C-alpha positions as CSV (number, residue, x, y, z in Angstrom):
1,X,38.6,-18.0,-0.5
2,X,34.9,-16.3,-0.5
3,X,32.3,-17.6,-2.9
4,X,28.9,-16.1,-4.6
5,X,25.9,-18.3,-5.5
6,X,23.2,-17.8,-7.9
7,X,20.2,-19.4,-7.4
8,X,17.0,-19.5,-10.5
9,X,13.8,-20.3,-8.5
10,X,11.1,-22.3,-9.3
11,X,8.1,-23.8,-8.4
12,X,8.9,-27.2,-8.1
13,X,12.5,-26.7,-8.9
14,X,15.8,-24.5,-8.2
15,X,19.0,-24.3,-10.1
16,X,22.1,-23.3,-8.7
17,X,25.4,-21.7,-9.8
18,X,28.1,-21.6,-7.4
19,X,31.6,-19.7,-8.3
20,X,34.5,-18.1,-6.5
21,X,35.7,-14.4,-5.8
22,X,38.0,-15.4,-9.6
23,X,35.0,-16.8,-11.3
24,X,36.2,-20.2,-11.5
25,X,32.5,-22.5,-11.3
26,X,32.4,-24.0,-7.7
27,X,29.1,-26.1,-8.3
28,X,25.9,-26.4,-11.3
29,X,23.4,-28.1,-10.0
30,X,19.5,-28.7,-10.0
31,X,17.4,-29.1,-6.5
32,X,13.7,-30.4,-5.8
33,X,11.6,-27.9,-4.1
34,X,11.1,-30.1,-1.2
35,X,12.2,-31.0,2.2
36,X,15.3,-33.0,0.9
37,X,16.5,-30.8,-1.5
38,X,16.0,-27.3,0.0
39,X,18.0,-29.3,3.0
40,X,20.5,-30.5,0.3
41,X,20.8,-27.0,-1.4
42,X,21.9,-24.9,2.1
43,X,24.1,-27.6,3.1
44,X,25.9,-27.1,-0.4
45,X,26.2,-23.5,0.2
46,X,27.2,-23.4,3.7
47,X,29.8,-26.2,2.6
48,X,31.0,-24.3,0.1
49,X,31.5,-21.3,2.2
50,X,29.2,-18.9,0.2
51,X,29.5,-15.4,1.1
52,X,26.2,-14.0,-0.7
53,X,22.8,-15.5,-2.3
54,X,21.3,-14.0,-5.3
55,X,17.9,-14.6,-5.4
56,X,15.3,-13.1,-7.8
57,X,12.3,-12.6,-5.0
58,X,12.4,-10.4,-1.1
59,X,10.3,-13.5,0.6
60,X,8.7,-16.9,-0.1
61,X,9.9,-20.3,1.8
62,X,12.8,-20.8,-0.4
63,X,14.3,-17.5,1.0
64,X,13.3,-18.0,4.6
65,X,15.2,-21.7,4.2
66,X,18.8,-19.6,3.1
67,X,18.2,-17.0,5.5
68,X,17.3,-19.5,8.5
69,X,20.7,-21.4,7.0
70,X,22.9,-18.3,8.2
71,X,23.4,-17.2,4.5
72,X,23.3,-13.2,3.5
73,X,21.0,-13.1,0.5
74,X,20.5,-10.7,-2.4
75,X,17.1,-10.1,-3.4
76,X,17.1,-9.0,-7.2
77,X,14.4,-6.9,-9.2
78,X,13.7,-9.2,-11.8
79,X,14.1,-5.5,-14.2
80,X,17.9,-5.8,-12.8
81,X,18.5,-9.2,-14.2
82,X,16.9,-9.2,-17.1
83,X,19.3,-5.7,-17.9
84,X,22.4,-8.1,-16.8
85,X,21.7,-10.8,-19.5
86,X,22.9,-9.4,-22.4
87,X,26.1,-8.6,-20.2
88,X,27.4,-12.9,-20.9
89,X,25.5,-13.5,-24.3
90,X,25.1,-12.3,-28.0
91,X,22.7,-14.7,-29.0
92,X,19.6,-14.0,-26.7
93,X,19.3,-17.1,-25.5
94,X,17.8,-17.8,-22.1
95,X,17.5,-21.2,-19.9
96,X,17.3,-21.1,-16.2
97,X,21.0,-22.4,-15.9
98,X,22.2,-19.4,-17.8
99,X,19.7,-17.3,-15.6
100,X,21.1,-18.8,-12.2
101,X,24.9,-17.8,-14.0
102,X,24.0,-14.5,-14.6
103,X,22.7,-14.0,-10.9
104,X,25.8,-15.8,-9.5
105,X,28.0,-13.6,-11.7
106,X,25.8,-10.2,-9.8
107,X,26.5,-11.4,-6.8
108,X,30.0,-11.9,-7.3
109,X,30.9,-8.6,-9.6
110,X,28.3,-6.4,-8.5
111,X,27.0,-7.0,-4.9
112,X,28.3,-3.3,-3.7
113,X,25.6,-1.9,-5.8
114,X,22.8,-4.3,-4.0
115,X,21.8,-4.4,-0.8
116,X,21.9,-7.3,1.4
117,X,17.9,-8.8,2.4
118,X,17.8,-8.0,6.3
119,X,14.7,-10.1,7.8
120,X,11.9,-8.7,9.3
121,X,10.5,-9.5,13.2
122,X,7.9,-12.5,13.2
123,X,5.3,-10.4,14.5
124,X,5.9,-7.8,11.3
125,X,5.5,-10.8,8.9
126,X,2.3,-12.0,10.5
127,X,0.9,-8.4,9.9
128,X,2.5,-8.7,6.6
129,X,0.3,-11.8,6.2
130,X,-3.0,-10.3,7.1
131,X,-2.8,-7.1,5.4
132,X,-1.9,-8.7,1.9
133,X,-4.3,-11.3,2.9
134,X,-7.2,-9.2,3.4
135,X,-6.1,-7.2,0.3
136,X,-6.3,-10.0,-2.0
137,X,-10.0,-11.0,-0.5
138,X,-11.0,-7.4,-1.4
139,X,-9.4,-7.9,-5.1
140,X,-11.8,-11.3,-5.0
141,X,-14.8,-9.7,-4.0
142,X,-14.4,-7.1,-6.3
143,X,-14.7,-9.7,-8.9
144,X,-17.6,-11.2,-7.7
145,X,-19.2,-8.2,-7.2
146,X,-18.5,-7.0,-11.1
147,X,-20.2,-10.4,-11.9
148,X,-23.1,-9.9,-10.0
149,X,-23.5,-6.6,-11.9
150,X,-23.1,-8.1,-15.3
151,X,-25.4,-11.1,-14.4
152,X,-28.2,-8.3,-13.2
153,X,-27.8,-6.2,-16.2
154,X,-28.1,-9.0,-18.3
155,X,-32.2,-10.0,-17.0
156,X,-33.0,-7.5,-14.2
157,X,-30.7,-4.2,-13.9
158,X,-33.4,-2.6,-11.6
159,X,-31.9,-3.4,-8.2
160,X,-28.3,-2.2,-9.4
161,X,-28.7,1.9,-8.4
162,X,-31.6,1.1,-5.8
163,X,-28.8,1.9,-2.7
164,X,-25.7,2.9,-3.0
165,X,-23.1,0.0,-2.7
166,X,-24.3,-3.1,-4.6
167,X,-21.9,-4.5,-1.9
168,X,-23.4,-3.1,0.9
169,X,-25.7,-5.2,3.5
170,X,-28.9,-3.8,2.3
171,X,-28.3,-4.6,-1.1
172,X,-27.0,-8.0,-1.0
173,X,-30.4,-8.5,1.6
174,X,-32.5,-7.3,-1.1
175,X,-31.1,-9.2,-3.5
176,X,-31.5,-12.4,-1.4
177,X,-35.2,-11.8,-1.1
178,X,-35.8,-10.7,-4.6
179,X,-33.1,-12.1,-6.7
180,X,-35.3,-12.3,-10.1
181,X,-38.2,-9.5,-11.0
182,X,-40.8,-12.5,-10.6
183,X,-39.7,-12.5,-7.0
184,X,-40.4,-9.0,-7.2
185,X,-43.9,-8.9,-8.9
186,X,-46.1,-8.2,-5.8
187,X,-43.5,-6.0,-4.7
188,X,-45.6,-2.6,-2.8
189,X,-44.7,0.7,-1.1
190,X,-46.2,-1.3,2.9
191,X,-44.0,-4.4,1.6
192,X,-40.8,-2.1,0.5
193,X,-41.3,-0.4,4.0
194,X,-41.2,-3.3,5.9
195,X,-38.3,-4.2,5.0
196,X,-36.3,-1.4,4.9
197,X,-37.1,-1.0,8.6
198,X,-36.4,-4.7,8.8
199,X,-33.1,-4.0,7.7
200,X,-32.5,-0.8,9.5
201,X,-32.4,1.7,6.3
202,X,-30.7,4.8,6.9
203,X,-30.9,6.5,3.4
204,X,-32.9,9.5,3.2
205,X,-35.4,8.0,-0.2
206,X,-38.8,6.9,0.8
207,X,-40.3,3.9,-0.1
208,X,-42.4,5.1,-2.9
209,X,-39.1,6.7,-4.3
210,X,-37.5,3.2,-4.6
211,X,-39.6,1.8,-5.8
212,X,-40.2,4.2,-8.6
213,X,-36.5,3.5,-9.5
214,X,-37.0,-0.5,-9.8
215,X,-39.9,-0.1,-11.9
216,X,-38.4,3.0,-13.8
217,X,-35.6,0.4,-15.1
218,X,-35.6,-1.5,-18.6
219,X,-36.9,-5.1,-18.4
220,X,-35.3,-8.2,-19.6
221,X,-37.1,-10.9,-22.4
222,X,-35.7,-14.3,-20.9
223,X,-37.6,-17.7,-20.8
224,X,-39.0,-19.4,-18.0
225,X,-35.4,-21.7,-17.5
226,X,-33.2,-18.7,-18.2
227,X,-34.6,-16.9,-15.8
228,X,-34.8,-19.4,-13.4
229,X,-31.0,-20.6,-14.1
230,X,-30.1,-16.5,-13.5
231,X,-31.9,-16.0,-10.3
232,X,-30.0,-19.5,-9.0
233,X,-26.9,-17.6,-9.9
234,X,-27.3,-14.4,-8.6
235,X,-28.4,-16.2,-5.3
236,X,-25.0,-18.2,-5.4
237,X,-22.7,-14.9,-5.7
238,X,-25.0,-13.0,-3.3
239,X,-24.3,-15.9,-0.7
240,X,-20.7,-15.6,-1.8
241,X,-20.3,-12.0,-1.2
242,X,-21.8,-12.2,2.2
243,X,-19.6,-14.6,3.0
244,X,-16.2,-12.8,2.2
245,X,-17.9,-9.3,3.7
246,X,-17.4,-11.3,7.1
247,X,-14.0,-12.9,6.2
248,X,-13.2,-9.3,5.5
249,X,-14.9,-8.0,8.7
250,X,-12.9,-10.4,10.6
251,X,-9.6,-9.9,9.0
252,X,-9.5,-6.4,9.4
253,X,-10.6,-7.0,13.2
254,X,-7.1,-9.1,13.5
255,X,-5.5,-6.9,11.4
256,X,-6.4,-3.9,14.2
257,X,-5.0,-6.2,16.7
258,X,-2.3,-7.0,15.4
259,X,-0.9,-3.4,14.9
260,X,-1.7,-2.3,18.1
261,X,0.4,-4.8,19.5
262,X,3.1,-3.9,17.1
263,X,6.2,-2.0,18.6
264,X,6.2,0.5,15.6
265,X,2.4,0.6,15.8
266,X,2.1,3.6,17.4
267,X,4.2,5.4,14.4
268,X,1.4,4.5,12.1
269,X,-1.4,5.2,13.6
270,X,-0.3,8.4,14.4
271,X,-0.7,9.8,10.9
272,X,-4.5,8.4,10.7
273,X,-7.7,9.8,12.4
274,X,-10.4,6.5,12.0
275,X,-8.5,4.0,10.4
276,X,-5.8,1.0,10.8
277,X,-5.8,-0.9,7.5
278,X,-3.6,1.5,5.8
279,X,-1.6,2.2,8.5
280,X,-1.0,-1.1,9.1
281,X,0.0,-1.8,5.2
282,X,2.7,1.1,5.6
283,X,4.1,-0.8,9.0
284,X,4.0,-4.4,6.9
285,X,5.3,-3.3,3.9
286,X,8.1,-1.0,5.2
287,X,9.1,-3.5,8.1
288,X,10.8,-3.0,11.0
289,X,14.2,-3.0,9.3
290,X,15.6,0.9,9.7
291,X,18.6,-0.4,7.3
292,X,16.3,-0.9,4.4
293,X,15.9,2.4,3.7
294,X,19.0,4.4,4.3
295,X,17.3,8.0,3.4
296,X,14.5,9.2,2.7
297,X,14.6,9.5,-1.1
298,X,14.9,5.6,-0.9
299,X,12.0,5.2,0.7
300,X,10.0,7.6,-1.7
301,X,11.5,5.9,-4.8
302,X,10.5,2.0,-3.4
303,X,6.9,3.9,-2.5
304,X,6.7,5.2,-6.0
305,X,6.3,8.4,-5.1
306,X,9.3,10.3,-6.6
307,X,9.5,10.8,-10.4
308,X,12.0,8.6,-12.7
309,X,14.5,11.9,-14.5
310,X,14.8,11.0,-18.0
311,X,17.3,13.4,-19.3
312,X,19.2,13.1,-22.7
313,X,21.2,16.6,-24.7
314,X,18.7,19.2,-24.4
315,X,15.7,17.0,-23.3
316,X,14.4,16.5,-19.6
317,X,11.4,14.7,-18.6
318,X,10.4,13.5,-14.7
319,X,8.4,10.0,-15.8
320,X,5.9,7.7,-13.6
321,X,8.2,5.4,-11.5
322,X,6.7,1.7,-12.7
323,X,9.5,-0.2,-11.1
324,X,8.5,-0.2,-7.1
325,X,6.6,-1.8,-3.8
326,X,2.8,-1.3,-5.5
327,X,1.3,-2.0,-2.0
328,X,3.6,0.5,-0.6
329,X,2.6,3.1,-3.1
330,X,-1.1,2.6,-3.0
331,X,-0.6,2.7,0.9
332,X,1.4,6.7,0.4
333,X,-1.2,7.2,-2.1
334,X,-4.0,6.5,0.6
335,X,-2.1,8.2,2.8
336,X,-1.7,11.0,1.0
337,X,-5.4,11.6,-0.4
338,X,-6.9,10.8,3.2
339,X,-4.6,13.9,4.7
340,X,-5.5,16.4,2.2
341,X,-8.9,16.3,3.8
342,X,-8.2,17.0,7.4
343,X,-4.2,18.1,7.5
344,X,-3.6,21.9,6.7
345,X,-0.1,21.5,5.5
346,X,-1.3,18.4,3.2
347,X,-4.2,20.5,2.1
348,X,-1.7,23.3,0.6
349,X,0.7,20.5,-0.9
350,X,-2.1,18.9,-2.3
351,X,-3.7,22.1,-3.9
352,X,0.0,23.7,-4.5
353,X,0.4,20.9,-7.1
354,X,-3.0,21.2,-8.7
355,X,-2.6,24.8,-9.2
356,X,0.7,24.0,-11.1
357,X,-1.3,21.8,-13.3
358,X,-0.8,18.1,-11.9
359,X,-3.5,16.2,-12.6
360,X,-4.9,14.1,-9.4
361,X,-2.9,11.0,-9.0
362,X,0.2,13.2,-9.8
363,X,-0.6,15.3,-6.8
364,X,-0.9,12.7,-4.6
365,X,2.1,11.8,-5.5
366,X,3.6,15.0,-4.7
367,X,2.1,14.6,-1.2
368,X,2.7,11.6,-1.0
369,X,6.4,12.7,-1.2
370,X,6.3,14.5,1.2
371,X,5.1,12.5,3.7
372,X,8.0,10.2,3.2
373,X,10.3,12.6,4.6
374,X,8.0,12.7,7.4
375,X,7.1,9.3,8.2
376,X,10.8,8.0,7.1
377,X,12.1,10.4,10.1
378,X,9.1,9.3,13.1
379,X,10.2,5.8,11.5
380,X,14.3,6.0,12.2
381,X,13.7,7.7,15.2
382,X,10.4,5.6,16.8
383,X,8.6,8.2,17.5
384,X,4.7,9.0,16.7
385,X,3.9,11.7,14.0
386,X,3.5,14.9,16.5
387,X,1.9,18.2,14.7
388,X,3.7,20.0,16.8
389,X,7.3,19.3,15.5
390,X,6.5,19.5,12.2
391,X,7.4,23.2,11.7
392,X,5.9,23.1,8.1
393,X,2.7,22.8,9.5
394,X,3.5,25.2,12.3
395,X,4.4,27.6,9.9
396,X,1.0,27.5,7.6
397,X,-1.0,27.2,10.3
398,X,0.2,30.2,12.4
399,X,-1.7,33.7,12.7
400,X,-0.1,36.5,13.1
401,X,-1.5,40.4,14.0
402,X,-0.1,43.6,13.2
403,X,0.2,45.6,16.5
404,X,2.5,49.1,16.8
405,X,5.2,47.5,17.9
406,X,4.7,44.5,14.9
407,X,3.2,41.3,14.0
408,X,2.4,39.4,17.1
409,X,0.9,35.3,17.1
410,X,-2.6,35.3,17.3
411,X,-2.8,32.2,19.6
412,X,-6.6,31.3,19.8
413,X,-6.5,31.8,16.0
414,X,-3.6,29.7,15.6
415,X,-5.2,27.1,17.6
416,X,-8.6,27.9,15.9
417,X,-6.8,27.2,12.5
418,X,-4.6,24.0,13.4
419,X,-7.7,22.3,15.9
420,X,-5.6,19.8,17.2
421,X,-2.3,20.4,15.4
422,X,-1.2,23.2,17.4
423,X,-0.6,23.2,21.4
424,X,-0.5,25.9,23.3
425,X,3.3,25.3,24.0
426,X,3.8,25.9,19.9
427,X,2.3,29.1,20.6
428,X,3.7,30.1,23.1
429,X,6.9,29.2,21.4
430,X,6.2,31.5,18.9
431,X,5.1,34.5,20.3
432,X,8.9,34.7,22.2
433,X,10.2,34.4,18.8
434,X,7.6,37.1,17.5
435,X,9.1,39.8,21.1
436,X,12.7,38.8,20.2
437,X,12.3,40.3,16.8
438,X,12.0,37.4,14.5
439,X,9.7,36.8,12.5
440,X,7.1,33.3,13.0
441,X,7.5,31.9,9.6
442,X,11.4,32.1,9.8
443,X,12.9,28.6,8.3
444,X,14.9,26.3,11.1
445,X,18.3,25.4,11.0
446,X,19.4,22.7,9.1
447,X,19.5,20.1,12.0
448,X,16.7,21.3,13.5
449,X,14.2,20.2,10.2
450,X,15.8,17.2,10.0
451,X,15.3,16.6,13.8
452,X,11.5,17.7,13.5
453,X,10.5,15.9,10.6
454,X,9.8,19.1,8.3
């Protein structure tokens, strides 16, 4: 007889409930989060012929051990479990054992409503580890930069606006050389010019302008001991940020190598110009299991690009989607924000959203949802993004000129309009359509539109 299990995971122990198809309890136990406990847990679930295991997380050591044991895992969102608790209680109580029971019941009675976790390849997991570690390091650097900014603001705000970015190489070099007002007391125009030349300063401001900006800043009033202490704090923060900069740069180099070696890397790299980090984040968060997102709407929902519909009586509203993959949402918003500057179709979608009254974040999500359709189709087909097959783009950039026999596509103007987005083959196809008496902007059939990803 089939059986189902629920595992309430924790950092030190895991509460487990196993029930048969009729709901009769077969096992209620707690296993330690160590090698012996995990082995015993997997052995018990295999012995009881568990069909599905429900757990409140999609990854981690516990999930990997369950999959390695040949078990099928349902990764449930904590909100789904929280909403189901009231089905089995009236007192409002909560415990780890009760949560394991709720998970077990969801696996037994509602497993058809959830998708079984499909593991990614080892190469994809490695790329995901790199991109998430890079994001965490950038967050740590941001926190340290804010701490450095606050420290300088307390006793020497002059260097804060001297250069464009506080974490830039030249800004950190300046603070390393002049960490306090006392160190910069003898700084003159000639010495500053020598520093700028040594650090290969590429800004447009002259040494005299930078020096004037430094001297116009407010002067702090601190004692000698406090000044010495804050000077040392600045040097410590600068050294830490410089180390983080070097490690982030090395991590980005590893990410660039990893995505180019990935079988699906070309698909996501084709969406960007010059950058590989966001492409790697998209690939790492989407994974390589095509069954994870059976439709483009499923991808748009998990990426937070589609709104949540709220309907009650005569009231209808579209609300922000909070429950989603936050990293995937950030990657799609970055894709939308970058392509709106150089991609004609993306610029038009963004501009239309702004014209309808959407603010910048919502317009980015509107464009991001449109990109979800294209990315999903390329991902499913396993082919890179080809602007020549993007029908909406071709309609947007095709230029026609009036002639006595009717409008004709202007091949040269179309190519200039699209840049690299239109090929001669596409222009000739549009010209043949015009000669046949079909408008160049005619919509394709649904089947062709799906094949072209438009």
